[in-house]
N, C-alpha and C positions, 0 to 999 in steps of 0.2 A: 426584538421578540414581538410578534404580533399577537393580539388577543383574538382568539377564534370564537365567534358567536354564531348562533343559528337563528334564523328568522322564525318568529312565533306566530306568523299570520295564519288565519284559518284556512286559506287556500293560496296556491301559487298563481300569480298574475304574470302572464307572458313568461312561461317557464324557461329556465336556462338549461336544466338537466334533462338528459335522456335516460331511458330505462336500462336495467341490467340485461334483459333478454336481447335488446338491440346490440349492446356491446358484445355479448357472447356470440351472437349471430355474425357480427362483423369479424370477430376473430376467426370463426370457422370458415369464413370466406377466403382466408389466407391459406387454406389447405387445398391441394390439388385433387380434382375429381371428387369434390365434397358437395353434399346437399344439406345445408343447414335447415332446421325445422323447428318452429315454435310449437310447443304443446299448449295450445290455448285456443281462443276464439279467432275467427278470421280477421276481425278488426285489428287485433294486436299485430298480426303479421302484415296486413295491408299498410298500416302506418309505417312500419319499418321499411318496407319495400319502397314506398313513395319517397321517404326521406333520403334513403341511400341513392335511389335513381336520380333524384334532383341534384344531389351533391356530386356524384361521379359521372352523371350523364351516360350510364352504362346499364346493360341488362343485369339485374340482380337475382340470383337464384336463391329463393327463400320459400319454403313450404310451410304448411300448417296442418294440424290435426283437426281443425275446424270444429272445435267443441261448441255445443249449444246448451240450452237450459237443461234438457233431458239427460244428455250424456254427461254433463257436469255433475248432476245429482247421482246418477247411476255409476259413474266412474268412467275413466277415459281409455280403458284397455282396448275396446273394440275400435275406436277411432285411431289409436296409435298403431294397432296391428294392421289395419287397412292402409294407413299412410306408409308404413314400412314396406308392405308388399307392393303397393302402387309405385313408389319411388324406385324400388329395386328393379321392377320389371320394365319401367319406362325410361328412367334416366341412367340406370346401371352405374351408380356412383361407387367409388371405392370406400367412401366413408359417409354415413348418415349421422349428422351431429344434431342432437336434440337439446333444446334449452327450455326450461319451464317458464311459465308466466304467473302472474298474480292469481289468475283464475284457478289453475290446477294446483298451485301451492296452497291456496286457501282451502280447497277441497281435500288436499292431502293425498294426491295420487302417488303411489309407490312406483315410480317409473322404472327404477332398476329391476323390480320384480316383474313389471310388464314386459321389459325387454327379454328377460330370462325366459319367461313363459312363451313369448313369441318365437324365440329361437328353438324351443323344444317342439312347438307345434309345426314350425315351418323350417325344415332343414335347409331349404334353398337360400335362407338368409346367411348361411355359414360363410359365403364368399364376400360378405359385406361387413366392414367394421362399423359397429354402432356404438356411439359414445353419448353420454348424457351429463349435463351439468345443471345444477339447481340454481336458478336465477330469478327469484321473486322480484317483481318490479315495484313493490311497495317499500322496498329498502334499497339502499345503495344507489349507484348511478352507472353511467355508461362505462367508465373505466373499471368499475368493480366487476361488471359482467365480463369484460374482456379478460381481466386478471383471473377470474374464476375459471374461465374456459381454458386458458393456457395452463393453469395449474392442474386442471383435470387431465389435459392432454399429456403432460410430462410425467404425471404420477399414476395414470390408470392404463394407458395404452401398452400393449405387450412390447417389451424391449428385446431385441435380438442380442444374443451374446456374440459380439464380434470383437476382433482385436482393436486395441487402442490405435487411433489415428493421430499422430503427433501434430499434424497441420490442421486438423479440424477444430473449429470453434463454434459452439452453439451461440446463437444470438436470440435473446428473448426481448423483442421490442414492445414498448408500451403502446396503448391505443392512440396516444397523442402524436405518434410518428406517421407521416403520410407515406404513400408509396414512393414518392420522390425522395423522402428522407431515407428510406430503406435502400434505394438504389445508390444513394451517396455513401451510405455505410458499407454496402457491399464492395464498392470500388475502393474505399479506404482500406478495408480489411484485405482485399486481394492484392493491393499494392505491396503488402508485406509478405506475400507468398502463402497466406493462410486461406483455408477453405471454409467459408461461413455457411452455417445451416440456420436459416431464420425460422422461428416458430412463434407465431404464424408469419407468412410472407405475402402480404397484400400487394407487394410490388409485382408479384407474378400474376395476380388475378385481377387487380383493379387499377392497372396502370394505363388503361385506355387503348390497349392494342386490339387488333381485329384478328380473331383466330382463322385458321385455314378452313375449318368446318364448324358448324354450329354444334354446341354441346349444351345439354340441359343442366349440367353441373357447373361448378367453378371452372374457369378456363386457365388455371395456373395456380401457383402457390407451392407449398411444401409437400412433396410426395410422401405417401405413407411409408415407403421404405426408409426415407430420411428421418421420419419421426421415430422409427424403431431403432435407429442407429445413434440416438442422442447420447447413449452411454459410452460410445466410443470416442467422444471428443476429449481433447486435452483440457479445455477450459470453456466456461460459459460466461458470456457478456450479457448482463441484464440492463436494459435501458429504461429507467423510470422506477420510482419507488414502488409503483403498483406491481412490478415484476419480482419483487423480493420473495414473496411466498412461493412462486413457481420455481425460482432459482434454488431456493432452499429445499424444495421437494425433490428436484432433480438431483441435487447434491446428496441428499440423504438416500435416494433410491439407487443411484448409479455411481456415486463417489466422484462426481465431476465438480471440481472447485469452481467458484464463480466470483466475478467482480461486478459490483453494481454501480452504475453511473446514474446519478439522479437527474442529470441533464447533459445534453451534448451541444447546446447552443451557447456560444460565448468563447472567448479566447482561452481562458483558463480551463474551461470544460473540455474544449477540443484538444488542448495540449495534454490533458490527463489521459484522454482516450488514445491519442497517438502514442504517447509514452508507453501505455499498456500494450498496444499492438507491437511496438518495437521490442519490448521485453519478452512477450510471448513468442515472437518469431525469431528473435536473436539477430535481427537485421537493423541497419541504420535507417533513420527517417529519410525517405526519398527526397531528392531535390525538388520534385513537383510539389510536395506538401510544404516544404520550407518556403517555396515561392507563394503558395496560397496563404500561408500564415502571414507573410509580409504584406500581401494584398489586403488581408483582413485588418491588420494594424493600421494601414493607410486609410481604409474605409472608416474605421472607428475614429481616426483623427479628423477626417472630413465631416463625418456625421455628428460629432459631438457638439458642433456649433448650433445645430438645429434640434438636438434632443436634450441638451442640458436645461434643467429647471422646468421641463415640460411636466404638467400635472396629468397623470394617466389614470383612467378608470378602466379596469380590465376584469372580464368575467369569462371563466373557462374552467374545464376540468382541472383538478388539483395539479397533476403532473405538467400539463400544458401551461397553467398559470405560473408554476414554479419556473419552468424552463425559460419562458419568454420574459416573465417579470423580473427574474434575477438578472438576466443579461441587460435589460433596459435600465435597471437600477444601476448597474455598473457603468452605463453610459451617461449617468447623471439624471435620468428620469425619476420623478417622484411618484411612487405608487400610492396615490391619494385614495383610491377606491379599489378594493379587491373583493370580488364575489366569486364563489365557487359552488360546487354541486354536492360534495360529499367530504367526509373527514379524511385527513391524511396527516401523517407526522411531519410533513414538510411545511404545512401551513403556518405554524407558529414561528418558523424560522425565516419567514419572509420579512424584508425590511419595510414593514408597513405598520401602522398603528393598530389596524383591525382587519381581519378577514371574515367576511360574512358568508355563511352558507345560506343562500337565498335564491331569488329569481331576478329576472330582468327589470321588474318594477323597482326592486330595491337598488339595483344597479343604476337605473336612471335617476332616482331620487337622490341617492348619495352623490352621484356625479354632478347634479345641479347644485347641491349644497356646497360641495368642495370646489366648484368652479373649475372643473377639469378642462384641459385643452384638447385632449384626445381620448376617444373611446376605442376599446378593443374587445370584440366578442364575435360570435358568429352572425349569420345574416339576419337573425331575428332581432338584432339590436339596431336595425336600420331606422325603425320608427323613432326610437329614443334619440338617435343622432339627428334626425330631422327636426324633432321638437326642440332639442337643445341647441340646434344650429352648430354642431361640432362635427369634425371629421370622424369617420368610422373606419378603423383598420380591421378587416375581417379576419377572424382567427378561429380555427377549429371546425367542427362539423355541427350543423350543415352550412354550406355556402352555396345556396341554390341560385344566386344572382351573379355568379361568376363562372367562367369556364377554365379548364386546366387545373382544377383543384388537386387532382391526383399527382401532379408534377411539382407542386410547391415544395420547396426544400429550405429548412431553417436549421440544419444541423451541420456540424463540421465547420471548417474554415470557409468554404464556399457558401454554405447555407446561411451562416451567420452574416457573412458579407451581404448576401441578398436581403436579409432582414434589415440591416442597417440602411441600405439604399432605399428600400421600400418605405420604411417608416420616416426616414429623413426627407425623402421626396414629398411624402404626404404633408409633412409639416412645412416644407418650403412653399407648397401650394397655398398655404394659409397666410403667407406674407402679403401685405397690401402692396400693389404695384401702382406707380404713378400713371395717371391718365391726363389727357390734354386739359380737362376741366379742373384739374387740381390747382393750376395757376392761371386763372382767367385774365386775359388782357383787357385794359380799358377800351371803351368803345372807340375813342379817338385813334388808338393804336391799331385796332382792327381795320378802321376805315383807311388809315394811311397805308397799311400793307396792301389793301385791295387796290388803292389808287395808283400805287407805284409799280405794281406787278403787271407787266405787259401781257396781253392776251396770247401773243405768239413770240417765242424766243428764237431770234435769227441765229443760224449756225455760221460760224466763221468759215470762209472759203478755204479749201485745201489747196496746196501748191499744185498748179497744172489745171485747176478748174477753169472752165471758160466762163467769163463774166457775161452776164446777160446784157444785151445792148440797152443803153439808156433810151427811154421813150422820148419821142420828140415833144 
């Protein structure tokens, strides 16, 4: 059992966490033909756009109501109304998804009432779904905003009364899963003949593909029609503790039972997921997955020589910290330092002495005191790694100094195998290799070698070669 403590510093130094509005906006980007919008100042939105663009290296659709000092005092209805009309006329999205910020939350804008009034005044908005989630950025963190957005989608959007589909399963993925993770999960589920509906599905919108034509909205993700058919599913699979409220809300509203997996990284975690799919589908585990499981076991055998007794300092969102940290602990890694962003019931179950809710300054100082061998966090931890002269394994968002972030995969048998290889290879790079100067020869030996080594080495004649005539 870990002791969960919270940093009491007056301010964050080199912050680890990101805000709720950004997490909610990221979730909305997993919906097809959606325009996410922050109800706040331009700076809040600009920061989020820059962060996601640098991580995914893609165009990010994110709008703002552009609140200023005057509109903040007088109320944000006019700005919200103009934003809705402009977005609807120019981008023509199927969904406009609004998330609040600390500015408008502090003012106390009644956004639900604003939306109702805007629909009354402008009937042309009737062809556009408008959703709103409250995400003040002075509480919570990135995964909290994502979780609130998904919970709002499954509990507030109109649901169509359709017949039950025995092969459909809803999948509620946490914010810690990459587009590459979702692609792996989709393939796993479809191997059992099931039809997954991901909510949200960033693998369709942020997987790095180039659309046939330019769109001002998201270029893929979960269609609105599938969002409205969630009640027809036979079962819901929730991935990550953060998804529990959304899964419970959907079960209460539509009567769809759910199974929650706190992680899908690791042998036992992947086994549990595959066993659940086999039970839901009534089909045996395919030989392909059995082969992948065998490959993972072999990878764990190969990797444990380089991971055993390694002291790790890890800083990440709670579900990502749990998923990665628990598997590495199973591989023999010591979780010497654990830093996270917000509270979660998983934290006290970590096999560590303490989990600190803090920033990257706390992360660096604790890692130095503990004498850690490896650091794990996002790209903002690179300065700490340089100062401590320790390797940094990049984990989570943002990773702006790497490409291919959308296709990283650390779930299932294949994803876990990739993680073992990546971390194991990083530790192998830290092993000292022998160089010529490690065993210096005495001066006399070096001179003897030079004296007896001819400048030109004669080749032996081959059979049939003509010998050169001897000189007179």
